[in-house]
C-alpha positions in Angstrom: -110.9 23.4 -75.7 -113.3 22.6 -72.7 -113.2 25.1 -70.0 -114.8 23.5 -66.4 -115.8 26.2 -63.9 -116.6 24.7 -60.2 -117.3 28.1 -58.8 -121.2 28.6 -58.4 -122.7 31.0 -61.3 -123.4 33.7 -58.3 -119.9 33.8 -56.9 -118.2 33.9 -60.0 -116.2 37.2 -61.2 -118.3 38.9 -64.3 -116.0 39.8 -67.1 -117.0 43.1 -68.7 -117.2 43.0 -72.5 -116.5 46.6 -73.0 -116.3 50.1 -71.5 -119.7 49.7 -69.8 -120.8 46.6 -67.4 -123.1 44.6 -69.1 -125.9 45.9 -66.9 -125.5 49.6 -67.9 -127.9 50.9 -70.9 -127.9 53.9 -72.2 -131.4 55.4 -72.9 -132.0 56.2 -76.9 -133.2 59.5 -75.9 -130.0 60.3 -74.5 -128.1 58.9 -77.8 -130.1 61.0 -79.7 -129.8 63.9 -77.7 -126.2 63.9 -77.5 -125.8 63.5 -81.1 -128.0 66.3 -81.8 -126.0 68.5 -79.3 -122.8 67.3 -81.0 -124.3 68.3 -84.4 -125.3 71.8 -82.9 -121.9 72.2 -81.5 -119.7 71.4 -84.8 -122.6 74.2 -86.4 -121.6 76.7 -83.8 -117.9 76.2 -84.4 -118.6 76.2 -87.8 -120.2 79.4 -88.2 -117.7 81.1 -85.7 -114.7 80.0 -88.0 -116.8 81.2 -91.0 -117.5 84.6 -89.2 -113.8 85.1 -88.5 -112.8 84.0 -92.1 -115.7 86.7 -93.4 -114.2 89.5 -91.1 -110.7 88.8 -92.4 -111.9 88.9 -96.0 -113.7 92.3 -95.3 -110.6 93.5 -93.4 -108.3 92.3 -96.7 -110.9 94.0 -98.8 -110.6 97.2 -96.8 -107.0 97.0 -97.3 -107.1 96.5 -101.0 -109.5 99.5 -101.4 -107.3 101.7 -99.3 -103.9 100.6 -101.2 -106.4 101.4 -104.6 -107.0 104.9 -103.1 -103.0 105.2 -102.6 -101.8 104.0 -106.1 -102.2 107.5 -107.6 -100.1 109.0 -104.6 -97.3 106.1 -104.9 -97.2 106.8 -108.7 -96.4 110.6 -107.8 -94.4 109.6 -105.2 -92.5 107.5 -107.5 -92.1 109.8 -110.2 -90.5 112.5 -107.6 -88.1 110.2 -106.3 -86.9 109.3 -110.0 -86.7 113.0 -110.5 -84.8 113.6 -107.4 -82.4 110.9 -108.6 -82.0 112.5 -111.9 -81.4 115.7 -110.3 -78.7 114.1 -107.7 -77.1 112.7 -110.7 -76.6 116.0 -112.4 -75.5 117.5 -109.3 -72.8 115.2 -109.0 -71.8 115.8 -112.4 -71.8 119.3 -112.2 -69.7 118.7 -108.6 -67.5 116.4 -110.6 -66.7 119.1 -113.0 -66.6 122.0 -110.5 -65.4 120.4 -107.7 -62.6 121.5 -105.5 -60.8 122.4 -109.0 -63.3 125.9 -109.0 -62.9 126.1 -112.7 -64.6 129.3 -113.8 -66.3 128.0 -117.0 -68.3 131.1 -117.8 -64.7 133.1 -118.0 -63.4 130.2 -120.4 -66.4 130.6 -122.4 -65.5 134.2 -122.4 -62.1 133.5 -123.4 -63.2 131.1 -126.2 -65.1 134.0 -127.6 -62.6 136.7 -127.3 -59.9 134.4 -129.2 -62.5 133.6 -131.9 -61.1 134.5 -135.4 -63.2 136.3 -138.0 -65.1 133.5 -140.3 -64.9 130.9 -137.6 -68.0 129.9 -135.7 -68.9 127.5 -133.1 -71.4 124.8 -133.1 -71.1 123.6 -129.9 -69.1 123.5 -126.8 -69.5 120.3 -124.7 -67.8 118.9 -121.6 -67.9 115.3 -122.0 -66.2 113.6 -119.0 -62.8 114.9 -118.4 -62.8 116.4 -121.8 -64.0 119.6 -123.4 -65.0 119.7 -127.1 -65.2 122.7 -129.0 -66.8 122.0 -132.5 -67.3 124.5 -135.1 -66.5 125.5 -138.8 -64.6 128.0 -140.7 -64.9 130.0 -143.9 -62.8 132.6 -145.6 -63.2 134.2 -148.9 -59.3 134.4 -149.7 -59.3 130.5 -148.7 -57.5 130.8 -145.3 -60.4 129.1 -143.3 -57.2 126.5 -142.1 -55.7 129.5 -140.6 -58.6 130.7 -138.6 -59.2 127.3 -137.1 -55.1 127.1 -136.2 -55.4 130.8 -134.8 -58.2 129.9 -132.4 -56.4 126.8 -131.2 -52.9 128.4 -130.8 -54.5 131.7 -129.4 -56.5 129.2 -126.7 -53.2 127.2 -126.2 -51.3 130.1 -125.5 -53.7 131.9 -122.8 -52.7 131.0 -119.4 -56.2 131.8 -118.2 -58.0 129.6 -120.6 -55.5 126.8 -119.9 -55.8 127.1 -116.1 -57.0 123.9 -114.6 -56.5 122.1 -118.3 -54.0 119.8 -119.5 -53.7 119.8 -123.0 -55.1 121.0 -126.0 -55.1 119.5 -129.4 -57.0 120.1 -132.7 -58.7 116.5 -132.9 -60.5 116.5 -136.1 -60.4 118.9 -139.5 -62.8 117.9 -142.1 -62.8 120.1 -145.5 -65.8 120.2 -147.7 -67.0 122.1 -150.5 -70.6 124.0 -150.3 -71.2 125.4 -153.8 -68.4 127.4 -154.5 -67.1 128.2 -150.9 -64.7 126.1 -149.0 -65.9 125.0 -145.4 -63.8 123.3 -142.8 -65.1 122.0 -140.2 -63.0 121.0 -136.9 -62.9 119.6 -133.2 -60.7 121.0 -130.7 -60.3 118.6 -127.7 -59.1 120.3 -124.1 -58.4 117.6 -121.4 -59.3 118.8 -118.0 -57.2 118.2 -114.8 
């Protein structure tokens, strides 16, 4: 395509070929100075951000050292809390046993001791949930060890003070064995607590 323009060159509109007019020139010193200033500005921003990062790292390290110094105290507190939870569990168990019922366990243990016939001894007395377990053994030269165990069970069952707050008493197990020439009977009496 051929373009014909009849307007004299001095009166023609000049088209800009970019952001700046054609006769606008930036000196080389200004370009170098602006580039150097930009580099210095970027370095200053980098130094500023690095100093902020370094301050945060130092603060983190300070917190970490403080946490390390607090670790032994935290372990002691955790141990105390564990012991407190165990003590609260034991307290709840004791309150579950005594609670509103107000059973006089010392009196009941004294009554067991009073009704214990000759030749019968106790191995342990345990409160397991809602059951009082009385375990022991009986021995007799006259081979009346079974009589002693039954006498203990019936004496406890017929004692109104012992049965107060209790539901039933039963002879759960009897185990006869011989030690050398002597007959021994191991027994377990179970008493249900109301």
